[in-house]
C-alpha positions as CSV (number, residue, x, y, z in Angstrom):
1,M,-120.4,69.4,102.8
2,I,-122.3,68.2,99.8
3,R,-120.4,67.4,96.7
4,P,-122.8,67.0,93.7
5,A,-120.0,65.8,91.4
6,A,-119.3,62.7,93.5
7,R,-123.0,61.9,93.6
8,A,-123.3,62.2,89.8
9,L,-120.3,60.0,89.3
10,N,-121.7,57.2,91.5
11,K,-125.2,57.4,90.1
12,P,-126.1,54.4,87.9
13,M,-127.1,55.0,84.3
14,L,-130.8,54.3,84.0
15,I,-133.1,54.1,80.9
16,V,-136.7,54.8,81.9
17,G,-135.9,53.8,85.5
18,I,-134.1,50.5,84.5
19,D,-130.4,49.8,84.4
20,R,-129.1,50.2,80.9
21,K,-127.6,46.8,80.7
22,L,-130.8,45.1,81.8
23,A,-132.8,47.3,79.4
24,G,-130.5,46.2,76.5
25,L,-130.7,42.6,77.6
26,S,-134.5,42.6,77.8
27,F,-134.8,44.3,74.4
28,L,-132.3,41.8,72.8
29,L,-134.2,38.8,74.3
30,A,-137.5,40.2,73.1
31,V,-136.1,40.7,69.5
32,I,-134.8,37.1,69.5
33,V,-138.1,35.7,70.7
34,G,-140.0,38.0,68.3
35,A,-137.9,36.9,65.3
36,N,-138.4,33.2,66.1
37,G,-141.9,33.1,67.4
38,S,-144.8,35.3,68.4
39,K,-144.5,39.0,68.6
40,I,-147.1,39.1,71.4
41,V,-144.9,36.8,73.5
42,A,-141.9,39.0,72.8
43,G,-143.8,42.1,73.9
44,I,-145.0,40.4,77.1
45,L,-141.5,39.2,77.8
46,F,-140.1,42.7,77.2
47,L,-142.7,44.4,79.4
48,S,-142.3,41.8,82.2
49,L,-138.5,42.1,82.3
50,C,-138.8,45.9,82.3
51,A,-141.3,45.8,85.2
52,I,-139.0,43.5,87.2
53,G,-136.0,45.7,86.5
54,R,-137.9,48.8,87.4
55,R,-139.1,47.4,90.6
56,L,-135.6,46.2,91.6
57,S,-134.0,49.5,90.5
58,R,-136.6,51.4,92.6
59,R,-135.5,49.6,95.7
60,D,-131.7,49.9,95.1
61,P,-130.5,51.6,91.9
62,N,-127.1,49.9,92.2
63,I,-128.4,46.3,92.6
64,F,-127.4,45.2,89.1
65,M,-123.9,46.5,89.6
66,V,-123.6,44.7,92.9
67,L,-124.9,41.4,91.3
68,N,-122.5,41.8,88.5
69,L,-119.5,42.2,90.9
70,V,-120.7,39.2,92.9
71,R,-120.9,37.1,89.7
72,K,-117.3,38.1,88.7
73,Q,-115.9,37.4,92.1
74,K,-117.6,34.1,92.6
75,P,-114.8,31.9,91.1
76,L,-112.4,33.3,93.6
77,Y,-113.9,31.3,96.4
78,D,-113.5,27.6,96.2
79,P,-114.4,25.7,99.4
80,M,-112.5,22.6,98.1
81,K,-109.2,24.5,98.3
82,R,-109.6,24.6,102.1
83,A,-107.6,22.1,104.1
84,W,-109.7,19.5,106.0
85,F,-109.6,19.9,109.8
86,R,-110.1,17.3,112.4
87,L,-112.3,18.0,115.4
88,V,-111.2,16.2,118.6
89,L,-113.3,16.2,121.7
90,N,-111.7,15.4,124.9
91,G,-114.1,14.1,127.5
92,R,-113.7,15.0,131.2
93,S,-112.3,12.3,133.2
94,A,-114.1,12.1,136.6
């Protein structure tokens, strides 16, 4: 049974094939660079970020959502909280 509503709910929101958050971030970075420097560099930056985002979104449309979830859960794992363990090897007595 195919349920199109569930597929529509889980589909990422894309703008011209790019995740909307990445599109907004690349536009914002390009505006900042364009305001403080060269407009040509800002245009190249925007186009390159869009090309990278489009290529990653073509492979997996949910990659940015997954990366964002990993970034949020990263502080939960702290290897220094683990207790130290001691490894004891008992040799065979012949």
